[in-house]
C-alpha positions in Angstrom: 66.3 145.8 105.8 66.3 148.6 103.3 65.2 147.6 99.8 64.5 151.2 98.7 60.8 151.0 99.1 59.1 153.8 101.0 57.1 152.5 103.9 54.8 155.3 105.0 52.0 153.4 106.8 51.4 150.2 108.8 49.4 148.9 105.8 52.4 149.5 103.5 54.6 147.6 105.9 52.1 144.7 106.3 51.7 144.4 102.5 55.4 144.3 101.7 56.3 140.6 101.4 60.0 141.4 101.8 59.2 142.4 105.3 56.1 140.4 106.3 55.5 137.0 104.7 51.9 136.0 103.8 51.9 133.5 106.6 53.1 136.0 109.2 50.5 138.5 107.9 47.8 135.9 108.4 49.0 135.2 111.9 49.1 138.9 112.8 45.6 139.5 111.4 44.3 136.4 113.2 45.7 137.7 116.5 44.2 141.2 116.0 40.8 139.7 115.2 40.9 137.2 118.1 41.9 139.8 120.7 39.3 142.3 119.3 36.6 139.7 119.6 37.8 138.8 123.2 37.6 142.5 124.2 34.2 142.9 122.6 32.8 139.8 124.3 34.2 141.0 127.7 32.6 144.4 127.3 29.3 142.9 126.1 29.2 140.9 129.3 29.8 144.1 131.3 33.1 142.8 132.7 36.2 144.7 133.5 39.5 143.0 133.1 39.5 142.4 136.8 36.1 140.8 136.6 37.2 138.5 133.8 40.3 137.6 135.8 38.1 136.6 138.7 35.9 134.3 136.7 38.6 132.9 134.4 41.4 132.3 136.9 43.8 134.3 134.6 45.4 137.2 136.4 44.3 140.7 135.4 47.8 141.9 134.3 48.0 138.9 131.9 44.6 139.9 130.5 45.8 143.4 130.1 48.9 142.2 128.2 46.8 140.1 125.9 44.3 142.9 125.2 47.2 145.3 124.6 48.8 142.9 122.2 51.9 142.8 124.3 51.9 139.1 124.7 51.0 136.2 122.4 48.2 134.2 123.9 48.9 130.6 124.9 46.2 128.1 124.0 45.4 127.2 127.6 45.1 130.9 128.5 42.7 131.5 125.6 40.5 128.6 126.7 40.4 129.9 130.3 39.5 133.4 129.1 37.1 132.6 126.3 35.1 129.9 128.1 33.4 132.2 130.7 32.7 134.7 127.8 30.8 131.9 126.0 33.4 131.3 123.3 35.8 128.6 122.2 38.3 128.1 119.4 38.0 125.8 116.5 40.1 124.9 113.4 38.4 125.5 110.1 39.7 124.9 106.6 41.0 127.8 104.6 38.6 129.1 102.0 39.6 128.7 98.4 40.7 132.0 97.1 
C-alpha cells in the first residue's frame, strides 16, 4: 500500500490509520505490554525461560517464541505461564476518553 505518506519510524507506521486500524493498534500495544509484564515477572522471580517451562508445563521454545513476539499467545498458554508467576488475566471496561 503506497498512499504517498513517508513512513520513517515504527511510530509513524503504527499511527497511520491507513496501515494500522485503531483496533489493531490497541491489540498490538496490549500484546507488547502483556509480554513485557510476563518477562518482567519471570525475571523478578529469578527464573530462566527453562525454569518457567518446568513450573508451567509450557515448553521453553514456546516461551521463547512468546517473549520474542514471534507467536500470538493462546489464552490457555497465558494462564499456564502467568499462574506460577502470580498473575492472571481479567477483562476490564475501556476507560472513557
